[in-house]
N, C-alpha and C positions, 0 to 999 in steps of 0.2 A: 511591604515591598514587592515579595511575588505579587501580593493581588493588586497592588498599582500597575504593575509592569503586564499582566493578563490582561487586565484593562486597554493596554495601550496596545496593542497587541492586535486585542480584537479590534478595536478600534481602526488601528491601524489595514486592518487584512478585511473590516468590513467597507472602509474608503476606497478603498484600493480598487477592491470589487465594484464596487459604482463609478471609480471611475474610468475603470477601465470601462463599462460599456458606454459612457456617455463621450468617451473620446471616438468613439467609431461614428461616423458619417450618419446620417439620419435612415439612408435606405437599410443602413448595414445592422444597426441595434433594435432591441426585440422584434425578431422575425417574424418570431410565433405571433405577435399583435397583427401583424399582415391578417392572419383570420379574422380578425376583426375590425379593423381600423384602414387595411388594405381595398384595393376599388373593387375587390370583389371579397372585402370583407362581411360581416356580419352587420354593421352600421351601415351598409351602403347597397345590401340588395334586397330587394323586395319578396324573393320566393325566400325558399326552404332554408333553413338555414346551414343543410346538407348538402347542396348544390353546388357548392365549391369544394366540393369534397377534401377540404380540409378543417374544416370546423370538425372534433372527435367528442365533445364533452354531452352533457344531460339536456333536455331543452330548458329544463330549470337552469343551468348553471348560463346559458344562452341568454334567457328572461333576463334574471337578477345581476350579470356583469355587466351588462353592457352602459349603466350609465359608469361604471370603474375605468371602462375602456374608452367611453368617447370622452374622460378627463385625460387618457394617454394620448390622444390624436389629437387633443389639444395644446399638451404641454411639451409633445414629439417624445414621449418618453419620461421627463424628469420625475415626473410626482410621481409615476409609476415606479420607477426606479427606487427611490427612497422609501417609497409607499412597502415593495418588496423588501428593503432593507430592515421597517422597521418590524415587518410580520415576522424576520428570522429573528432579531433581537427579542421583540417578545418568546417566540417558538423555546430559543434556546433560555430564556427567564423561568418559563414554566416551568421546561424540563428539569430545571435545576432545583426547583423550590418539590417538584415529584419524586426525588430522591427515595430509594428504601428508607428508612431508618432503623438506627439511630446512625447519625451521620455528624462528626465535630462540624465546631462552627468555621474553624478555619476549612473543611472542605465544602460545606455548602456556601460560602463564601467565594469561594474559588473553583465552582462547579460552573457560573454562570458566563463569567467570562471565557472558561476556558469550551465550553460548551457552544458558544458563540461562537469562537473561533474554528472549532470543528465542521459548525454549520457551514460557515463561510467559507471554507476550504473545499466543502464535497461538492461531487460531481454534482447530482442533485439538484443544488444551490446555484453552484455556478450556471448550471445549464437553466438552471431560474431565473435567473438575472438576464443575463445574455440573451436569451430565449425570451423574454416578458411574458412569464405563463403563470397562472394561477395556481401550482398546485401548494405552493404551503397553506393552502386558506385550509382545506379540508383535514390536515394534519394537525391544523391549529385547534382547531374546533374541535378532533377528537381529545388532544393532548389535554384541553382546558375539564377535561372532565375527570379527569383524575388526580385536580387541585382538592385542597381536603374542604372548601368553603362551597366546591360546588354541591347544590343540594341534587337526587334523585329527578327532579321536573327537570332541573336544569341539564343536566346530564343526557337524560332520552330527549330532548331539543334539539342538542348540538349535536347528538349523533345522528339525527334525523335529517337535519339539515346539509351534515357532511355527506349521510349514504347517498342524498338528492342531485350531490354535486359529484362522487363518485360513488356508483352503485355498491360496488364491492363490498364497500364501509360498512355494509347492513351485517355483517359478522359481526361487529361490535354490538349490537342489541342481540344476536346470540349469547354471546358470552356474557352481557348484562341478564339473559334470563337464565342463564344456568348455571349461577353465581348466585342466584336468589334474588335480584332485583327485578322481580317482574314486569312492577307497574313503571318502573323506565323504561327497560326495552320494548313492552306495548305501546308508551308515549314514541319512541325513537321509533315504529313502526308507524304507526299514527303520523308522526310530523314528515315524516320517508312521504307517504301518501298521499297527504296533504298537500305538501309541494307539488310530488309529480303531478297531481290531479291538477292543480293552477296553473302550470305549464301547460296541460293535456287542453286545458279549455284554454286557454292565452293562444298559445299554437299544437291546434289538434293533428295538422298536415307531419308536422315535424317532429312530434312526439309519437303517432304511428311509427314516420321511419324508422327514429330510435330505437323504441320497444317491440317492436313488429319485425320490422322488414330486417333491422339488422340486430334485432336477438340482443338487446343490452349496449349497444355499440361493438360490436364487433365487426372487423370486416373496415370501420371507419379509419381516414388515416393511414399511415403509410403499412405497405406489405407484413401481416402477421408475422413472416419470417425473418422478418430483417432482426438485427444483430442489436437497434434500439428495444425491441421486444422482451423483457425478462421474464416470463412468463413458462409456464410448463407448455401450455400452447404454442408459444414461438420456436422453445426448446424441438419441441416433437416433429415441427415443419422443418425445422434448420436440420433435422437428423436423419430426414425423407420421409417421414410418414406424413402421409394424409387422408381425406377421405374419410368414408366407415370405419377404416381399424384407427386414426388417430384421434378421432370422436371419441370410439370408444375404450380407447386406453388412456385418453384426457381423463374420460369423466370415471374411471377407478381412479388413476393419480390424485386427481382433486378432491375428490374424498377422502383416501387416504389423507391427504397432508391438511384435508378440513378437521374433520375429526384427531387426529394426534394432536395436530395444532391447537385447535382450539380447547384440550382435552388440559393441554399444559396450560394454555394461557387462564383457564377457570382455576387451577391448580396455584399458580403463582397471584392471579389473584386474591385467593383466599390467604393466602401467606403474607398478603400487604405491601408485595412488590407491583403496587399496581402501573408503574410507567413501565416496564419490562413483560407485565402482563398485555399493554396496551400493542406496544412494540412486538412482540409475536401474533396478537391477531393482526396487524396490519401487514408484516410475512406472508402469514396467510391469505389474506388477500390480495397481494402481489402476488403469488404465486397461482393464484386458481382464477386469476381473472382473465379473459383474453387475449388482454392487451396491456401491459405494464411497462410505460418508458421511462426513460431516464428520471424524470422530474417527479416520481413518485415513487422514487426508493427510498424517499428520507426513514422510513419505518426501519427500514435495513441497521442503520445510523442510531437510531434510539435503543437496540438490541446490544446496543454495548452497555447498559449499564448494567447488565446480569452480573455475578460473580461466579467466577468458571476454576477449578484447580483447589488444590490440597494444600501449594506450598503458595509464598506469598510472591516466589517471583514468578508463576505459571498464572496468577492474576493479570496479568500483562498480555497474553497472549492474543486470548480473544480480543478485546477490547484495540490494540494494535492491529490483527486481523481487519477488523471490522473499516478502522478508519484507510489502512489503507486499500481495501476493496470500493470504498465509498470515495478515494480519492486520487488514485493512479489510475491511469491505463491501463490498459490490457498489457502494451508491451512491458508497463514499469513492473508487473505483477511478476511473471513467467516469461520464459524464455521464449524466442519464437519458433519453438518444435510443435509439429502438428498436434499430437498428443495434447502437453498440455498449453499450447493455442488454443484447443475447442476449451478448454477449461477455464482459460482466461476469457473466453469471449463470453461465457457464461456465467462467472463470478458473481456478479451481483444475483442472479437468482440461486447458484448454491449458497451464498450466505444466508438470503433469506429463509430457505429449507434446513439450513443448517439452524438457522436459530429458530424457527416454526417448531422443527421435528428431533434434532439430533444434539442441540448443545446443552449439558448437565447443568446448568444453572444450579447455586446453591440455595437451600431453603433457609428461613433468615432463624428457623428453629436449630441449624445446623449447629453445633459445635466450632466449626471452621470459618460460620459465616464472621464473627470476628477477630478470630485469633485461627489464621491460616497457622501451619505445620513451621516450623524454624526452621531455618538455613544458618548453616554453622560457618562461622565464620572466626577471623581470626583477629588478633588486635593488629591496628597499624603498624607495616617492619619499622626496624629499628635499624639504622644505617649510622656507618662510621662518619659521616656528617650531618652535624646538628641540624641544617636546612633541609636537609632530604628524611622522609618526600614531602613534596612541596604539600599533596591531599594530604595532608594528617587525619583528617574524619574516615578515610576511607580504606572501610573494611574487606578482606579480603574473602568472598566464599570458598568452601571446600567442597561443595556439592556438585555434581554432575548441572551443568545447566541446562534448559528446555529445549526440548531438539526443535520442537516447532521455531521457539523463539529465535534460536539460532539461525535459521534455515530461513527464514525471516527478514533477518538483518543481513544474512551475508545473500539475499537475492536482491533487499534493496539497496546496500552495498556498493554491488556492482554492477547493478542498474545509475547510481549517481557516480560510479568510477568511470563507463561508457559513455554515458551522455556528460561529462567534464571534459573524458578526452577527446569525444567527437567534436567538440564546439570549442574547444581550445582555441587559440590564434593560426591559424592555418594559412597563411600568406604565403606562396610560393620565395619572393624574392629576400623576403627576413629571413626564413627556414635554410635559405641556400646560403648567402649570408653568412649564417649562426654554423653551419657547414664546413663554408670557409676557415672560420675563424676554431673551429676545431682541428681540422686539421693541420692549419697552422700552427697551434700548438703540441699538435703530436708530432709534426716536424722538429718544432724547436728540444722536447723531451725525448725525440729519435726512442717513440712506439708505434709510428705509424707505420703499421702491418698492414693492414686492411686489403691494398690494394694487391699485391702478390697470394694471400693468403685465400681472398675470394678469386682469385685467377685459378690456383691449384683446385678449387674446389668444383670449380664448374667445366675444367676442360677433364673432372676424373669423376664419371657416370655413376658409380657405387655412391662412392663419396657425397656427389651434388643429393641423390636419390636419401639417402639414409640423413642427411641434414635438413634437408625440407621436412621430413614426417619427422624428425623429432624439435624441430622449432615449432611444429605446426599441432604437435601433439603432447608434447611433456608439461607447457608451459601452466594450463590448468588442470591436465591430469594427477600430476606427482602432489601439487599443493593438496589439492581437496581432499585426494585420498588419505595422506598423511593427517589433514585434518581431522577428518572420519575415525581412522585408525586411533590418535589421540584420544577422541568422544569417547569411545568404547569403553579405551582400555585403559588412558590416565587422563581421567576428566579435569585435575586438577592442572596438571601439563597441557592442558587443552588450554586451559584458563590465562595461563603463561605462554602462552605461547602464540596465539593468535592477536593479542593487543598490539606486539609491536610490529607484524606485518598488516594489520589496521592502522597502525599509525604509519607505519611506511608508503603505504597504497598512497594515504592520504597529503607527504609530501610530495612523492611523486606527481601526482598532480598538480600541486603546485608548478613544481617544473614544466609541467608539459606548457601550462598556461602562459607563466612567464619569458620559457625559452623556447619556441619551436625551432624543431632543429630537422632539416633532409634528410635523411638515412643517405649511407653511399649511392646505393641503388639507384635515388634518385637526384642523383648530385650531376651526372653526365660529364661523368669525367672516367669514362671506362670502365666501371665497375656493371656488373654482368647481376642482374636479377634472377637467383637459380628457382626461384617459384614460377615467377611470370612472364619470364623471355624479357626483350628489350622492349624499352616504353618508351610512345609521346610523351614527353616532360610537362609537356602543354597539358593535354590529357589523358593522365595513366587512368589503365583499366588493369584493377586486381581481383575479378571477379565482383562476389558480393561483397566482398570489403571496402568496394569504391565508395561509396556513401554510407555504410557502417562504421569506417574508422576513419578517426585521422594520422594519418601513411607521416605526419609532421611531428609527432609524439613520442620521442627519441630517447630525449632525457629527461630522466634517467631511464635505464633499461632495467625494467620491473622483468625480462626472462630471467635478467641476473639477479636482482633483488630477489626475487619471490626462492629461487633456486638456493642463492645463497642460504635466507630462511630454511628452508626444505633441509639443506645442508647441517647449519646448524644444530637443529631441530635432531636430527637423524643421527648425527655424530652423537648428541648428548644422550637421546634416551634408547637406542639401537642398542640390545645384547651383547650381539657379536663386534668380533673386530673386524671381520669382511664388512658388514653393511653399515657399520663408522666411515670404514675407508672409500665405501659409495658414496657416503653423504658428503665426504670432504671434496670427492671427483665432479659431483653432482655440477656445483657451479662453474668449476672449470671447463666441463665439457659445455655445458650453456654458451661459457662467453665464446669456447672454438666457436661453436655452430652462430650466433649470432653475426658473428665477424664472417667467417667463412662464408656466407649469405649474403653478405652487406647489408645486411640490418640494422645493422650498430657500429659505432665508434667504440674501441677500447676505452676513450674517455666517457662514454654511456653506460660501458661494465663497473667501474670505477664510480658512478653515480649511483648506479645501483647496489651499488657496495655502501654508500655514504646513507644513501637514506634506509636502508635495514638497520645500520650500524646505531643512527639515529633514533629509529624505532626502539630499539632493545632501550639505547640511553635514553629516551625519553620516558619508555618506563619505569625506570629505577627511579629516575626525576621525581614522579609524580608519585608512587606509588612505593618508592623505595624498595621494589622487589628485584634479585640482582638473577641469582642462579635460578633453574627450575626445582619444583620439590622434588623429593623421594619419596614415590609412594609403591604402594603393590597395587599391580593391574586389577580392576574389580572382574571380577564372572560376568562373562559374557550375557549372561540371563539379567543383568541390572538392568532396570524399567529404564527407558529412555527417556531421560529430564523428569520423569515422576517421584522419584525418590531418591533421596541421598546418598552419593556415594561413599566409602568408608573413606575417613578423617587422615589424608597423609601427615607423612611427618616432612616439616617444611625444614628445605637443605638450610636456609640461612638462619637457624638456632641454633644455640648448642647444646651438643649433646646433653640430657640431665635438666636441659631448662625448662623453668615454668613454663609450660604454654598457657597460655590463658587464653581460652576460648569462647568468645560469649556469644549468644544467639540473636541474629537479629532479625527484627520481625520485619524489614523492608520491604 
């Protein structure tokens, strides 16, 4: 059933991607094919391939791909699109066959559809589909060489043809030579030379332009300092280096990356991990090439086959990181902050360098290859109700979760939260109608205190300034600080506390989507926006938040919801009475602030209480987990996610009961 679902998902994603391309008008689909079929394309110009300044391939690619692109011209890209789709499917099947063994039958069957799904979702493949590029072909030619039935001669010929299309792939011949397959390496070099010579004989002027004037294609196409160029050369240009200094540093870095990366590739090839060795070599080629555009980054995705980490839970970190880098935009990966922004802009290159030179992939001879360190877990919780928990198969891990995995999940979760909040229905009319409904209900309940509370705050300068600072600062600072402290000192409590917080946030997103609500400050009823002053409600201006945030996502109030979660956790885990009192006061102060600054209604605060209560309730229903664990705080010197934390004594078990703890290999 799982296998069928994976193949169905792969088919749906592939068809959706093809449909997304073919739905575009003819002049907007497969725009890179204009390099071939446009008025100034390769098929229609009589001069050099490089006269139009758009073609960046080798002369050999211009020679052999003309028939393929002529078919694309005649079919308006339909055949080209489905041909590219077929190549992606074949690449996924070949990569699945090349997984390092031994693998179970279930893994071998599920690897192909899962690989196709990841390929179709990746930015390089989506870019290839949309623009109509041929970048899948060299990757596929190289990956064919790792199949068991590919002979040495066939492998050498395939590498040579791939290098004739992308010269940096000659590095694969170097790896062949170093692992002892010298005849195959020599054949690869000879095939490359023959293909290049054929192109030189057929197009001498173009070959001279490419190999001598541009020195292997450097300087062709888009500017090398553009963000699309994910090579070391592009990175150095973007940081401001140029001229002889940049070239000298580039040469030094390229040699270092090539030496380290190719040595690692040879080691893993000798270890029997041929697909991983191929991915590492491809990442080296991507880094040292003068230009490496997005459609050349498939090598990074293939590097996810490497196994990293001692614990079973740690094995997810590297593949997940690779998938996110290859599938999400920069703003989804990292916050829009200067330093982090530069990392995000160069994330593919950094991932390629990590795969090539840094990530400690396991050897097949390692005892951890098949049997990672166990994660201690408890039996499913027992409840007074026979039907709780609903997820009876779920085990509760007792160790500290992997820090990198937690940070990735928090970042992606927050991006999804921000995206849904920003794209929730925000029609002003409906939001104001809902605002009148809330005010009417509050009036009937005699809790409509927003107007006089806002008037007091607006007329008291110190109170207005303090509440504005409180509103903009504590909403993220306190929850993140509390999560960090729990992770360091109370790992089991951290696991218990984070789940209801995530569930409450998901429920709040549903509320934002189903019930857009104008806050009091946007109702035009005399409320004062204490932070931004009077607003033109037809065109409000909230600074940077105007375009980034949906101002009508007010019900429920997550300011109150998150503060209540903090208050509950602090009141439970704090060792001192004064800290427990502060925890209890925190949601009350937050409620006063959101009402006094006219950002929320009292009913919004009640909604925040409801979603957090529902979060704790859902955790109990699904997992049977009620109260938090009782545990001793581990030392601060404990490893951040690599070593299991001390096993706590769980509160929901009777004292002296048999604590049957089993080991999970998941």
